[in-house]
N, CA, C, O and the ligand as a Tripos MOL2 file, in Angstrom:
@<TRIPOS>MOLECULE
protein
  309   307    78     0     0
PROTEIN
NO_CHARGES

@<TRIPOS>ATOM
      1 N          -4.5100  -16.2420    0.9810 N.3       1 MET1
      2 CA         -5.9400  -15.8090    1.3050 C.3       1 MET1
      3 C          -6.9300  -16.1180    0.1590 C.2       1 MET1
      4 O          -6.7390  -15.8420   -1.0250 O.2       1 MET1
      5 N          -8.0150  -16.7300    0.6820 N.am      2 ASN2
      6 CA         -8.9780  -17.1780   -0.4680 C.3       2 ASN2
      7 C         -10.0550  -15.9940   -0.5230 C.2       2 ASN2
      8 O          -9.9830  -14.9870    0.1810 O.2       2 ASN2
      9 N         -11.0340  -16.2470   -1.4310 N.am      3 CYS3
     10 CA        -11.9700  -15.1520   -1.8000 C.3       3 CYS3
     11 C         -12.8280  -14.8500   -0.5740 C.2       3 CYS3
     12 O         -13.0830  -13.6750   -0.3120 O.2       3 CYS3
     13 N         -13.2570  -15.7770    0.1420 N.am      4 ARG4
     14 CA        -14.0610  -15.6380    1.3620 C.3       4 ARG4
     15 C         -13.4130  -14.5960    2.2440 C.2       4 ARG4
     16 O         -14.0270  -13.6130    2.6580 O.2       4 ARG4
     17 N         -12.1380  -14.8560    2.5150 N.am      5 GLU5
     18 CA        -11.3930  -14.0420    3.4540 C.3       5 GLU5
     19 C         -11.3040  -12.5570    2.9610 C.2       5 GLU5
     20 O         -11.4750  -11.5710    3.6780 O.2       5 GLU5
     21 N         -11.0270  -12.5520    1.7050 N.am      6 VAL6
     22 CA        -10.8350  -11.2640    1.1620 C.3       6 VAL6
     23 C         -12.1110  -10.4680    1.0270 C.2       6 VAL6
     24 O         -12.1290   -9.2450    1.1640 O.2       6 VAL6
     25 N         -13.0330  -11.0970    0.7930 N.am      7 LEU7
     26 CA        -14.4440  -10.3460    0.5910 C.3       7 LEU7
     27 C         -14.8620   -9.7690    2.1800 C.2       7 LEU7
     28 O         -15.4790   -8.7180    2.3580 O.2       7 LEU7
     29 N         -14.3980  -10.6680    3.2670 N.am      8 LEU8
     30 CA        -14.6470  -10.1900    4.4530 C.3       8 LEU8
     31 C         -13.7850   -8.8460    4.8200 C.2       8 LEU8
     32 O         -14.1660   -8.0450    5.6740 O.2       8 LEU8
     33 N         -12.6900   -8.7140    4.1400 N.am      9 LYS9
     34 CA        -11.7660   -7.7250    4.4800 C.3       9 LYS9
     35 C         -11.8100   -6.5950    3.6650 C.2       9 LYS9
     36 O         -10.9940   -5.6840    3.8110 O.2       9 LYS9
     37 N         -12.7720   -6.5670    2.7400 N.am     10 LEU10
     38 CA        -12.7550   -5.5030    1.7720 C.3      10 LEU10
     39 C         -13.3950   -4.2510    2.3920 C.2      10 LEU10
     40 O         -13.1250   -3.1950    1.8200 O.2      10 LEU10
     41 N         -14.1360   -4.1990    3.3840 N.am     11 ASN11
     42 CA        -14.6430   -3.0890    4.1230 C.3      11 ASN11
     43 C         -13.5150   -2.4260    4.7860 C.2      11 ASN11
     44 O         -13.1700   -1.2770    4.5090 O.2      11 ASN11
     45 N         -12.8740   -3.2570    5.7740 N.am     12 PRO12
     46 CA        -11.7590   -2.4900    6.3390 C.3      12 PRO12
     47 C         -10.6750   -2.1690    5.4910 C.2      12 PRO12
     48 O          -9.8710   -1.3100    5.8530 O.2      12 PRO12
     49 N         -10.5440   -2.7890    4.3370 N.am     13 TYR13
     50 CA         -9.5260   -2.4630    3.3850 C.3      13 TYR13
     51 C          -9.8520   -1.0910    2.8150 C.2      13 TYR13
     52 O          -8.9740   -0.2390    2.6740 O.2      13 TYR13
     53 N         -11.1330   -0.8860    2.4870 N.am     14 LEU14
     54 CA        -11.5610    0.3740    1.9240 C.3      14 LEU14
     55 C         -11.4400    1.5900    2.9290 C.2      14 LEU14
     56 O         -11.2710    2.7370    2.5160 O.2      14 LEU14
     57 N         -11.5300    1.2910    4.2020 N.am     15 GLU15
     58 CA        -11.5490    2.2390    5.3300 C.3      15 GLU15
     59 C         -10.0880    2.3260    5.8500 C.2      15 GLU15
     60 O          -9.8410    3.0040    6.8460 O.2      15 GLU15
     61 N          -9.1490    1.6690    5.2080 N.am     16 LYS16
     62 CA         -7.7910    1.6350    5.4970 C.3      16 LYS16
     63 C          -7.5650    1.2120    6.8730 C.2      16 LYS16
     64 O          -6.6310    1.7170    7.4960 O.2      16 LYS16
     65 N          -8.3570    0.2970    7.4400 N.am     17 GLU17
     66 CA         -8.1520   -0.1200    8.8160 C.3      17 GLU17
     67 C          -7.2530   -1.4380    8.9090 C.2      17 GLU17
     68 O          -7.0940   -1.9770   10.0040 O.2      17 GLU17
     69 N          -6.6990   -1.9230    7.8150 N.am     18 LEU18
     70 CA         -5.9860   -3.0770    7.7820 C.3      18 LEU18
     71 C          -4.5150   -2.8660    8.1770 C.2      18 LEU18
     72 O          -4.0550   -1.7310    8.0540 O.2      18 LEU18
     73 N          -3.7980   -3.7800    8.6040 N.am     19 ASP19
     74 CA         -2.3510   -3.5730    8.8740 C.3      19 ASP19
     75 C          -1.6790   -3.9480    7.4670 C.2      19 ASP19
     76 O          -2.2080   -4.6220    6.5830 O.2      19 ASP19
     77 N          -0.4590   -3.3940    7.4450 N.am     20 ILE20
     78 CA          0.2300   -3.3470    6.1530 C.3      20 ILE20
     79 C           0.3000   -4.8120    5.5270 C.2      20 ILE20
     80 O           0.1030   -4.9470    4.3190 O.2      20 ILE20
     81 N           0.5730   -5.8860    6.3210 N.am     21 PHE21
     82 CA          0.5370   -7.1360    5.9000 C.3      21 PHE21
     83 C          -0.6570   -7.7050    5.2620 C.2      21 PHE21
     84 O          -0.5530   -8.3130    4.1970 O.2      21 PHE21
     85 N          -1.8110   -7.5370    5.8680 N.am     22 THR22
     86 CA         -3.1170   -7.9160    5.5090 C.3      22 THR22
     87 C          -3.5240   -7.2580    4.1390 C.2      22 THR22
     88 O          -3.9860   -7.8310    3.1520 O.2      22 THR22
     89 N          -3.2030   -5.7160    4.3340 N.am     23 ASN23
     90 CA         -3.4950   -4.9150    3.1890 C.3      23 ASN23
     91 C          -2.7910   -5.4430    1.8460 C.2      23 ASN23
     92 O          -3.3980   -5.4840    0.7760 O.2      23 ASN23
     93 N          -1.5410   -5.8190    1.9890 N.am     24 LYS24
     94 CA         -0.8250   -6.3880    0.7930 C.3      24 LYS24
     95 C          -1.4890   -7.5380    0.3460 C.2      24 LYS24
     96 O          -1.6620   -7.6320   -0.8690 O.2      24 LYS24
     97 N          -1.9310   -8.5080    1.1420 N.am     25 GLN25
     98 CA         -2.5040   -9.7690    0.7580 C.3      25 GLN25
     99 C          -3.8920   -9.5470    0.0090 C.2      25 GLN25
    100 O          -4.2780  -10.2950   -0.8890 O.2      25 GLN25
    101 N          -4.5520   -8.5180    0.4390 N.am     26 VAL26
    102 CA         -5.7250   -8.2170   -0.2830 C.3      26 VAL26
    103 C          -5.5350   -7.6700   -1.5100 C.2      26 VAL26
    104 O          -6.2550   -8.0020   -2.4510 O.2      26 VAL26
    105 N          -4.5100   -6.7370   -1.6480 N.am     27 GLU27
    106 CA         -4.1320   -6.1960   -2.7850 C.3      27 GLU27
    107 C          -3.8240   -7.1310   -3.8850 C.2      27 GLU27
    108 O          -4.2650   -7.0450   -5.0310 O.2      27 GLU27
    109 N          -2.9180   -8.1530   -3.3640 N.am     28 LYS28
    110 CA         -2.3550   -9.1460   -4.2930 C.3      28 LYS28
    111 C          -3.5070  -10.0090   -4.8410 C.2      28 LYS28
    112 O          -3.5960  -10.3150   -6.0300 O.2      28 LYS28
    113 N          -4.4390  -10.4040   -3.8260 N.am     29 HIS29
    114 CA         -5.5980  -11.2210   -4.3120 C.3      29 HIS29
    115 C          -6.4040  -10.4620   -5.3820 C.2      29 HIS29
    116 O          -6.8050  -11.0020   -6.4130 O.2      29 HIS29
    117 N          -6.6070   -9.2230   -5.0790 N.am     30 LEU30
    118 CA         -7.4970   -8.4280   -6.1310 C.3      30 LEU30
    119 C          -6.8930   -8.3190   -7.4660 C.2      30 LEU30
    120 O          -7.5740   -8.2990   -8.4910 O.2      30 LEU30
    121 N          -5.6480   -8.2500   -7.4480 N.am     31 ASP31
    122 CA         -4.8470   -8.2150   -8.8220 C.3      31 ASP31
    123 C          -5.1210   -9.4530   -9.5910 C.2      31 ASP31
    124 O          -5.0700   -9.3800  -10.8190 O.2      31 ASP31
    125 N          -5.4080  -10.5910   -9.0160 N.am     32 ASN32
    126 CA         -5.4140  -11.7760   -9.5670 C.3      32 ASN32
    127 C          -6.7440  -12.3720   -9.7160 C.2      32 ASN32
    128 O          -6.9020  -13.3960  -10.3810 O.2      32 ASN32
    129 N          -7.7470  -11.7470   -9.1010 N.am     33 CYS33
    130 CA         -9.1930  -12.2530   -9.0440 C.3      33 CYS33
    131 C         -10.2260  -11.3570   -9.4160 C.2      33 CYS33
    132 O         -10.6200  -10.4970   -8.6290 O.2      33 CYS33
    133 N         -10.7580  -11.5110  -10.7070 N.am     34 PRO34
    134 CA        -11.7330  -10.6760  -11.2780 C.3      34 PRO34
    135 C         -13.0080  -10.7030  -10.3230 C.2      34 PRO34
    136 O         -13.6970   -9.7050  -10.1120 O.2      34 PRO34
    137 N         -13.2030  -11.7470   -9.8630 N.am     35 VAL35
    138 CA        -14.5270  -11.8520   -8.9370 C.3      35 VAL35
    139 C         -14.4370  -10.8260   -7.9030 C.2      35 VAL35
    140 O         -15.2950   -9.9450   -7.8340 O.2      35 VAL35
    141 N         -13.3660  -10.8900   -7.0250 N.am     36 CYS36
    142 CA        -13.1600   -9.9400   -5.8970 C.3      36 CYS36
    143 C         -13.0110   -8.6140   -6.4100 C.2      36 CYS36
    144 O         -13.5020   -7.6640   -5.8000 O.2      36 CYS36
    145 N         -12.4050   -8.4710   -7.4290 N.am     37 GLN37
    146 CA        -12.2120   -7.1660   -7.9260 C.3      37 GLN37
    147 C         -13.5210   -6.4540   -8.3660 C.2      37 GLN37
    148 O         -13.6130   -5.2310   -8.2630 O.2      37 GLN37
    149 N         -14.4410   -7.1450   -8.8110 N.am     38 ASN38
    150 CA        -15.6060   -6.6650   -9.1940 C.3      38 ASN38
    151 C         -16.5660   -6.1610   -7.9540 C.2      38 ASN38
    152 O         -17.2660   -5.1500   -7.8990 O.2      38 ASN38
    153 N         -16.3700   -7.1880   -6.9880 N.am     39 GLU39
    154 CA        -16.9490   -6.9690   -5.6780 C.3      39 GLU39
    155 C         -16.4300   -5.6550   -5.0590 C.2      39 GLU39
    156 O         -17.1560   -4.7560   -4.6320 O.2      39 GLU39
    157 N         -15.1380   -5.6570   -5.0640 N.am     40 PHE40
    158 CA        -14.3290   -4.4700   -4.5040 C.3      40 PHE40
    159 C         -14.8950   -3.0030   -5.1290 C.2      40 PHE40
    160 O         -15.2040   -2.0380   -4.4290 O.2      40 PHE40
    161 N         -14.9490   -3.0450   -6.3840 N.am     41 LYS41
    162 CA        -15.4470   -1.9610   -7.1490 C.3      41 LYS41
    163 C         -16.8660   -1.4680   -6.7000 C.2      41 LYS41
    164 O         -17.1570   -0.2850   -6.5270 O.2      41 LYS41
    165 N         -17.6640   -2.4800   -6.5430 N.am     42 THR42
    166 CA        -19.1700   -2.3190   -6.1730 C.3      42 THR42
    167 C         -19.2110   -1.5470   -4.8040 C.2      42 THR42
    168 O         -19.8520   -0.5110   -4.6290 O.2      42 THR42
    169 N         -18.4690   -2.1650   -3.8830 N.am     43 LEU43
    170 CA        -18.3400   -1.7420   -2.3800 C.3      43 LEU43
    171 C         -17.8610   -0.3420   -2.4190 C.2      43 LEU43
    172 O         -18.4230    0.5440   -1.7750 O.2      43 LEU43
    173 N         -16.7410   -0.1160   -3.2330 N.am     44 ALA44
    174 CA        -16.1210    1.1590   -3.1790 C.3      44 ALA44
    175 C         -17.0070    2.3320   -3.7140 C.2      44 ALA44
    176 O         -16.9410    3.4950   -3.3150 O.2      44 ALA44
    177 N         -17.8660    1.8360   -4.7030 N.am     45 ARG45
    178 CA        -18.8160    2.9500   -5.2520 C.3      45 ARG45
    179 C         -19.8240    3.1650   -4.0870 C.2      45 ARG45
    180 O         -20.1270    4.2970   -3.7100 O.2      45 ARG45
    181 N         -20.3070    2.0830   -3.5580 N.am     46 THR46
    182 CA        -21.4530    2.1330   -2.4190 C.3      46 THR46
    183 C         -21.0550    2.9940   -1.2540 C.2      46 THR46
    184 O         -21.8610    3.7720   -0.7420 O.2      46 THR46
    185 N         -19.8290    2.8630   -0.8340 N.am     47 LEU47
    186 CA        -19.1190    3.5410    0.3280 C.3      47 LEU47
    187 C         -19.2190    5.0870    0.0030 C.2      47 LEU47
    188 O         -19.7120    5.9390    0.7420 O.2      47 LEU47
    189 N         -18.5780    5.3120   -1.4150 N.am     48 ARG48
    190 CA        -18.5410    6.6940   -1.8620 C.3      48 ARG48
    191 C         -19.8110    7.3320   -1.7080 C.2      48 ARG48
    192 O         -19.8850    8.4400   -1.1770 O.2      48 ARG48
    193 N         -20.8850    6.6780   -2.1580 N.am     49 ILE49
    194 CA        -22.2290    7.3580   -2.2160 C.3      49 ILE49
    195 C         -22.7720    7.6580   -0.8350 C.2      49 ILE49
    196 O         -23.3890    8.6790   -0.5310 O.2      49 ILE49
    197 N         -22.4370    6.5340    0.0530 N.am     50 ILE50
    198 CA        -23.0210    6.8360    1.4490 C.3      50 ILE50
    199 C         -22.2710    7.8570    2.1430 C.2      50 ILE50
    200 O         -22.9200    8.4450    3.0080 O.2      50 ILE50
    201 N         -21.1340    8.2020    1.9950 N.am     51 LYS51
    202 CA        -20.2300    9.2210    2.5280 C.3      51 LYS51
    203 C         -20.6940   10.5110    1.9240 C.2      51 LYS51
    204 O         -20.9060   11.4990    2.6260 O.2      51 LYS51
    205 N         -20.8580   10.5070    0.5940 N.am     52 ALA52
    206 CA        -21.3060   11.8110   -0.0190 C.3      52 ALA52
    207 C         -22.6210   12.1840    0.5570 C.2      52 ALA52
    208 O         -22.8310   13.3790    0.7630 O.2      52 ALA52
    209 N         -23.5670   11.2720    0.8520 N.am     53 VAL53
    210 CA        -24.8620   11.5590    1.3000 C.3      53 VAL53
    211 C         -24.7900   12.0090    2.7290 C.2      53 VAL53
    212 O         -25.4640   12.9670    3.1080 O.2      53 VAL53
    213 N         -24.0210   11.3690    3.5050 N.am     54 LYS54
    214 CA        -23.9200   11.5470    4.9680 C.3      54 LYS54
    215 C         -23.2120   12.7880    5.4290 C.2      54 LYS54
    216 O         -23.6680   13.4730    6.3450 O.2      54 LYS54
    217 N         -22.1440   13.0680    4.8250 N.am     55 ALA55
    218 CA        -21.2190   14.1860    5.1710 C.3      55 ALA55
    219 C         -21.7890   15.5120    5.3180 C.2      55 ALA55
    220 O         -21.5720   16.1000    6.3770 O.2      55 ALA55
    221 N         -22.5270   16.1080    4.3610 N.am     56 PRO56
    222 CA        -22.7260   17.4770    4.3450 C.3      56 PRO56
    223 C         -23.7270   17.9170    5.5080 C.2      56 PRO56
    224 O         -23.4400   18.9010    6.1890 O.2      56 PRO56
    225 N         -24.8310   17.2400    5.7270 N.am     57 PRO57
    226 CA        -25.9420   17.9940    6.8050 C.3      57 PRO57
    227 C         -25.2940   17.8640    8.2460 C.2      57 PRO57
    228 O         -25.6950   18.6770    9.0780 O.2      57 PRO57
    229 N         -24.4730   17.0680    8.5860 N.am     58 MET58
    230 CA        -24.0960   16.9250    9.9490 C.3      58 MET58
    231 C         -23.5510   18.0460   10.6210 C.2      58 MET58
    232 O         -24.1200   18.3040   11.6820 O.2      58 MET58
    233 N         -22.6290   18.7690   10.3100 N.am     59 PRO59
    234 CA        -22.0700   19.9900   11.1920 C.3      59 PRO59
    235 C         -22.9930   21.0880   11.0210 C.2      59 PRO59
    236 O         -23.0650   21.9050   11.9380 O.2      59 PRO59
    237 N         -23.7470   21.2460    9.9400 N.am     60 ARG60
    238 CA        -24.4820   22.4620    9.7320 C.3      60 ARG60
    239 C         -25.7030   22.7110   10.7890 C.2      60 ARG60
    240 O         -25.9790   23.8430   11.1840 O.2      60 ARG60
    241 N         -26.3600   21.6160   11.1810 N.am     61 ASP61
    242 CA        -27.4320   21.8700   12.1220 C.3      61 ASP61
    243 C         -27.1780   21.3290   13.5490 C.2      61 ASP61
    244 O         -28.0490   21.0550   14.3750 O.2      61 ASP61
    245 N         -25.7390   21.2120   13.7130 N.am     62 TYR62
    246 CA        -25.2160   20.4310   14.9730 C.3      62 TYR62
    247 C         -25.7850   21.1300   16.2350 C.2      62 TYR62
    248 O         -26.2570   20.4620   17.1550 O.2      62 TYR62
    249 N         -25.7370   22.4230   16.2650 N.am     63 SER63
    250 CA        -26.2220   23.2160   17.4110 C.3      63 SER63
    251 C         -27.6750   23.2560   17.6810 C.2      63 SER63
    252 O         -28.1130   23.4450   18.8160 O.2      63 SER63
    253 N         -28.4530   23.0720   16.6040 N.am     64 LYS64
    254 CA        -29.8790   23.1360   16.5320 C.3      64 LYS64
    255 C         -30.2350   21.7470   17.2130 C.2      64 LYS64
    256 O         -31.0330   21.7760   18.1500 O.2      64 LYS64
    257 N         -29.6790   20.4870   16.7920 N.am     65 ILE65
    258 CA        -30.2220   19.3470   17.2350 C.3      65 ILE65
    259 C         -29.7890   18.9550   18.7170 C.2      65 ILE65
    260 O         -30.5680   18.2900   19.4000 O.2      65 ILE65
    261 N         -28.6830   19.3170   19.1690 N.am     66 ILE66
    262 CA        -28.3210   19.2320   20.5030 C.3      66 ILE66
    263 C         -28.5470   20.2230   21.5440 C.2      66 ILE66
    264 O         -27.8250   21.2200   21.5620 O.2      66 ILE66
    265 N         -29.5550   20.0560   22.5000 N.am     67 PRO67
    266 CA        -29.7900   21.2310   23.3650 C.3      67 PRO67
    267 C         -28.6790   21.5370   24.2900 C.2      67 PRO67
    268 O         -28.1180   20.6940   24.9900 O.2      67 PRO67
    269 N         -28.3900   22.8150   24.2470 N.am     68 GLY68
    270 CA        -27.2690   23.2100   25.1710 C.3      68 GLY68
    271 C         -25.8750   23.2850   24.3030 C.2      68 GLY68
    272 O         -24.8360   23.6710   24.8390 O.2      68 GLY68
    273 N         -25.9180   22.9580   23.1710 N.am     69 ALA69
    274 CA        -24.6560   23.0150   22.4120 C.3      69 ALA69
    275 C         -24.3580   24.5230   22.0380 C.2      69 ALA69
    276 O         -23.2050   24.9420   21.9390 O.2      69 ALA69
    277 N         -25.5010   25.3230   21.8330 N.am     70 SER70
    278 CA        -25.3670   26.6690   21.6840 C.3      70 SER70
    279 C         -25.7830   27.3200   22.9330 C.2      70 SER70
    280 O         -26.2720   26.6160   23.8170 O.2      70 SER70
    281 N         -25.6470   28.5700   23.1050 N.am     71 ASN71
    282 CA        -26.1270   29.2990   24.3860 C.3      71 ASN71
    283 C         -27.5460   29.7760   24.2530 C.2      71 ASN71
    284 O         -27.8200   30.9380   23.9520 O.2      71 ASN71
    285 N         -28.4870   28.7900   24.5020 N.am     72 SER72
    286 CA        -29.7950   29.1000   24.4590 C.3      72 SER72
    287 C         -30.2760   29.7070   25.6450 C.2      72 SER72
    288 O         -29.9090   29.3940   26.7780 O.2      72 SER72
    289 N         -31.2420   30.7260   25.3140 N.am     73 PRO73
    290 CA        -31.8760   31.6230   26.4570 C.3      73 PRO73
    291 C         -32.7820   30.7650   27.3110 C.2      73 PRO73
    292 O         -33.0800   31.1160   28.4530 O.2      73 PRO73
    293 N         -33.2290   29.6280   26.7600 N.am     74 GLU74
    294 CA        -34.2380   28.8810   27.5770 C.3      74 GLU74
    295 C         -33.5680   28.0210   28.7110 C.2      74 GLU74
    296 O         -34.2750   27.4310   29.5280 O.2      74 GLU74
    297 N         -32.2700   27.9630   28.7480 N.am     75 ARG75
    298 CA        -31.5360   27.1110   29.7560 C.3      75 ARG75
    299 C         -31.8720   27.7530   31.0530 C.2      75 ARG75
    300 O         -31.8250   28.9790   31.1540 O.2      75 ARG75
    301 N         -32.1940   27.0270   32.0080 N.am     76 LYS76
    302 CA        -32.5210   27.4560   33.4850 C.3      76 LYS76
    303 C         -31.2660   27.3510   34.3650 C.2      76 LYS76
    304 O         -31.1830   28.0920   35.3450 O.2      76 LYS76
    305 N         -30.3360   26.5240   34.0970 N.am     77 CYS77
    306 CA        -29.2800   26.2290   35.0470 C.3      77 CYS77
    307 C         -27.8970   26.2290   34.5270 C.2      77 CYS77
    308 O         -26.9540   25.9870   35.2810 O.2      77 CYS77
    309 ZN        -11.1930  -13.7150   -4.9950 Zn       78 ZN78
@<TRIPOS>BOND
     1     1     2 1
     2     2     3 1
     3     3     4 2
     4     3     5 am
     5     5     6 1
     6     6     7 1
     7     7     8 2
     8     7     9 am
     9     9    10 1
    10    10    11 1
    11    11    12 2
    12    11    13 am
    13    13    14 1
    14    14    15 1
    15    15    16 2
    16    15    17 am
    17    17    18 1
    18    18    19 1
    19    19    20 2
    20    19    21 am
    21    21    22 1
    22    22    23 1
    23    23    24 2
    24    23    25 am
    25    25    26 1
    26    26    27 1
    27    27    28 2
    28    27    29 am
    29    29    30 1
    30    30    31 1
    31    31    32 2
    32    31    33 am
    33    33    34 1
    34    34    35 1
    35    35    36 2
    36    35    37 am
    37    37    38 1
    38    38    39 1
    39    39    40 2
    40    39    41 am
    41    41    42 1
    42    42    43 1
    43    43    44 2
    44    43    45 am
    45    45    46 1
    46    46    47 1
    47    47    48 2
    48    47    49 am
    49    49    50 1
    50    50    51 1
    51    51    52 2
    52    51    53 am
    53    53    54 1
    54    54    55 1
    55    55    56 2
    56    55    57 am
    57    57    58 1
    58    58    59 1
    59    59    60 2
    60    59    61 am
    61    61    62 1
    62    62    63 1
    63    63    64 2
    64    63    65 am
    65    65    66 1
    66    66    67 1
    67    67    68 2
    68    67    69 am
    69    69    70 1
    70    70    71 1
    71    71    72 2
    72    71    73 am
    73    73    74 1
    74    74    75 1
    75    75    76 2
    76    75    77 am
    77    77    78 1
    78    78    79 1
    79    79    80 2
    80    79    81 am
    81    81    82 1
    82    82    83 1
    83    83    84 2
    84    83    85 am
    85    85    86 1
    86    86    87 1
    87    87    88 2
    88    87    89 am
    89    89    90 1
    90    90    91 1
    91    91    92 2
    92    91    93 am
    93    93    94 1
    94    94    95 1
    95    95    96 2
    96    95    97 am
    97    97    98 1
    98    98    99 1
    99    99   100 2
   100    99   101 am
   101   101   102 1
   102   102   103 1
   103   103   104 2
   104   103   105 am
   105   105   106 1
   106   106   107 1
   107   107   108 2
   108   107   109 am
   109   109   110 1
   110   110   111 1
   111   111   112 2
   112   111   113 am
   113   113   114 1
   114   114   115 1
   115   115   116 2
   116   115   117 am
   117   117   118 1
   118   118   119 1
   119   119   120 2
   120   119   121 am
   121   121   122 1
   122   122   123 1
   123   123   124 2
   124   123   125 am
   125   125   126 1
   126   126   127 1
   127   127   128 2
   128   127   129 am
   129   129   130 1
   130   130   131 1
   131   131   132 2
   132   131   133 am
   133   133   134 1
   134   134   135 1
   135   135   136 2
   136   135   137 am
   137   137   138 1
   138   138   139 1
   139   139   140 2
   140   139   141 am
   141   141   142 1
   142   142   143 1
   143   143   144 2
   144   143   145 am
   145   145   146 1
   146   146   147 1
   147   147   148 2
   148   147   149 am
   149   149   150 1
   150   150   151 1
   151   151   152 2
   152   151   153 am
   153   153   154 1
   154   154   155 1
   155   155   156 2
   156   155   157 am
   157   157   158 1
   158   158   159 1
   159   159   160 2
   160   159   161 am
   161   161   162 1
   162   162   163 1
   163   163   164 2
   164   163   165 am
   165   165   166 1
   166   166   167 1
   167   167   168 2
   168   167   169 am
   169   169   170 1
   170   170   171 1
   171   171   172 2
   172   171   173 am
   173   173   174 1
   174   174   175 1
   175   175   176 2
   176   175   177 am
   177   177   178 1
   178   178   179 1
   179   179   180 2
   180   179   181 am
   181   181   182 1
   182   182   183 1
   183   183   184 2
   184   183   185 am
   185   185   186 1
   186   186   187 1
   187   187   188 2
   188   187   189 am
   189   189   190 1
   190   190   191 1
   191   191   192 2
   192   191   193 am
   193   193   194 1
   194   194   195 1
   195   195   196 2
   196   195   197 am
   197   197   198 1
   198   198   199 1
   199   199   200 2
   200   199   201 am
   201   201   202 1
   202   202   203 1
   203   203   204 2
   204   203   205 am
   205   205   206 1
   206   206   207 1
   207   207   208 2
   208   207   209 am
   209   209   210 1
   210   210   211 1
   211   211   212 2
   212   211   213 am
   213   213   214 1
   214   214   215 1
   215   215   216 2
   216   215   217 am
   217   217   218 1
   218   218   219 1
   219   219   220 2
   220   219   221 am
   221   221   222 1
   222   222   223 1
   223   223   224 2
   224   223   225 am
   225   225   226 1
   226   226   227 1
   227   227   228 2
   228   227   229 am
   229   229   230 1
   230   230   231 1
   231   231   232 2
   232   231   233 am
   233   233   234 1
   234   234   235 1
   235   235   236 2
   236   235   237 am
   237   237   238 1
   238   238   239 1
   239   239   240 2
   240   239   241 am
   241   241   242 1
   242   242   243 1
   243   243   244 2
   244   243   245 am
   245   245   246 1
   246   246   247 1
   247   247   248 2
   248   247   249 am
   249   249   250 1
   250   250   251 1
   251   251   252 2
   252   251   253 am
   253   253   254 1
   254   254   255 1
   255   255   256 2
   256   255   257 am
   257   257   258 1
   258   258   259 1
   259   259   260 2
   260   259   261 am
   261   261   262 1
   262   262   263 1
   263   263   264 2
   264   263   265 am
   265   265   266 1
   266   266   267 1
   267   267   268 2
   268   267   269 am
   269   269   270 1
   270   270   271 1
   271   271   272 2
   272   271   273 am
   273   273   274 1
   274   274   275 1
   275   275   276 2
   276   275   277 am
   277   277   278 1
   278   278   279 1
   279   279   280 2
   280   279   281 am
   281   281   282 1
   282   282   283 1
   283   283   284 2
   284   283   285 am
   285   285   286 1
   286   286   287 1
   287   287   288 2
   288   287   289 am
   289   289   290 1
   290   290   291 1
   291   291   292 2
   292   291   293 am
   293   293   294 1
   294   294   295 1
   295   295   296 2
   296   295   297 am
   297   297   298 1
   298   298   299 1
   299   299   300 2
   300   299   301 am
   301   301   302 1
   302   302   303 1
   303   303   304 2
   304   303   305 am
   305   305   306 1
   306   306   307 1
   307   307   308 2
@<TRIPOS>SUBSTRUCTURE
     1 MET1         2 RESIDUE 1 A MET
     2 ASN2         6 RESIDUE 1 A ASN
     3 CYS3        10 RESIDUE 1 A CYS
     4 ARG4        14 RESIDUE 1 A ARG
     5 GLU5        18 RESIDUE 1 A GLU
     6 VAL6        22 RESIDUE 1 A VAL
     7 LEU7        26 RESIDUE 1 A LEU
     8 LEU8        30 RESIDUE 1 A LEU
     9 LYS9        34 RESIDUE 1 A LYS
    10 LEU10       38 RESIDUE 1 A LEU
    11 ASN11       42 RESIDUE 1 A ASN
    12 PRO12       46 RESIDUE 1 A PRO
    13 TYR13       50 RESIDUE 1 A TYR
    14 LEU14       54 RESIDUE 1 A LEU
    15 GLU15       58 RESIDUE 1 A GLU
    16 LYS16       62 RESIDUE 1 A LYS
    17 GLU17       66 RESIDUE 1 A GLU
    18 LEU18       70 RESIDUE 1 A LEU
    19 ASP19       74 RESIDUE 1 A ASP
    20 ILE20       78 RESIDUE 1 A ILE
    21 PHE21       82 RESIDUE 1 A PHE
    22 THR22       86 RESIDUE 1 A THR
    23 ASN23       90 RESIDUE 1 A ASN
    24 LYS24       94 RESIDUE 1 A LYS
    25 GLN25       98 RESIDUE 1 A GLN
    26 VAL26      102 RESIDUE 1 A VAL
    27 GLU27      106 RESIDUE 1 A GLU
    28 LYS28      110 RESIDUE 1 A LYS
    29 HIS29      114 RESIDUE 1 A HIS
    30 LEU30      118 RESIDUE 1 A LEU
    31 ASP31      122 RESIDUE 1 A ASP
    32 ASN32      126 RESIDUE 1 A ASN
    33 CYS33      130 RESIDUE 1 A CYS
    34 PRO34      134 RESIDUE 1 A PRO
    35 VAL35      138 RESIDUE 1 A VAL
    36 CYS36      142 RESIDUE 1 A CYS
    37 GLN37      146 RESIDUE 1 A GLN
    38 ASN38      150 RESIDUE 1 A ASN
    39 GLU39      154 RESIDUE 1 A GLU
    40 PHE40      158 RESIDUE 1 A PHE
    41 LYS41      162 RESIDUE 1 A LYS
    42 THR42      166 RESIDUE 1 A THR
    43 LEU43      170 RESIDUE 1 A LEU
    44 ALA44      174 RESIDUE 1 A ALA
    45 ARG45      178 RESIDUE 1 A ARG
    46 THR46      182 RESIDUE 1 A THR
    47 LEU47      186 RESIDUE 1 A LEU
    48 ARG48      190 RESIDUE 1 A ARG
    49 ILE49      194 RESIDUE 1 A ILE
    50 ILE50      198 RESIDUE 1 A ILE
    51 LYS51      202 RESIDUE 1 A LYS
    52 ALA52      206 RESIDUE 1 A ALA
    53 VAL53      210 RESIDUE 1 A VAL
    54 LYS54      214 RESIDUE 1 A LYS
    55 ALA55      218 RESIDUE 1 A ALA
    56 PRO56      222 RESIDUE 1 A PRO
    57 PRO57      226 RESIDUE 1 A PRO
    58 MET58      230 RESIDUE 1 A MET
    59 PRO59      234 RESIDUE 1 A PRO
    60 ARG60      238 RESIDUE 1 A ARG
    61 ASP61      242 RESIDUE 1 A ASP
    62 TYR62      246 RESIDUE 1 A TYR
    63 SER63      250 RESIDUE 1 A SER
    64 LYS64      254 RESIDUE 1 A LYS
    65 ILE65      258 RESIDUE 1 A ILE
    66 ILE66      262 RESIDUE 1 A ILE
    67 PRO67      266 RESIDUE 1 A PRO
    68 GLY68      270 RESIDUE 1 A GLY
    69 ALA69      274 RESIDUE 1 A ALA
    70 SER70      278 RESIDUE 1 A SER
    71 ASN71      282 RESIDUE 1 A ASN
    72 SER72      286 RESIDUE 1 A SER
    73 PRO73      290 RESIDUE 1 A PRO
    74 GLU74      294 RESIDUE 1 A GLU
    75 ARG75      298 RESIDUE 1 A ARG
    76 LYS76      302 RESIDUE 1 A LYS
    77 CYS77      306 RESIDUE 1 A CYS
    78 ZN78       309 GROUP 0 **** ****
């Protein structure tokens, strides 16, 4: 596996969407390639921030955002 292939697989690798075989190949490459390792660290940090920002507000206002999700008295039918 070369750098280009590994970089393309970093996202699914972080999301744990790869099969075991591909997963191992990416891991092995990261062990030997500081360039991809650096890329991996940056992506991992970015994903963590995105998830930290996205996660909390979602469930809280769920019933307010979607009409009919809660028993609203304004419903006519
Ligand atoms: Zn590489």
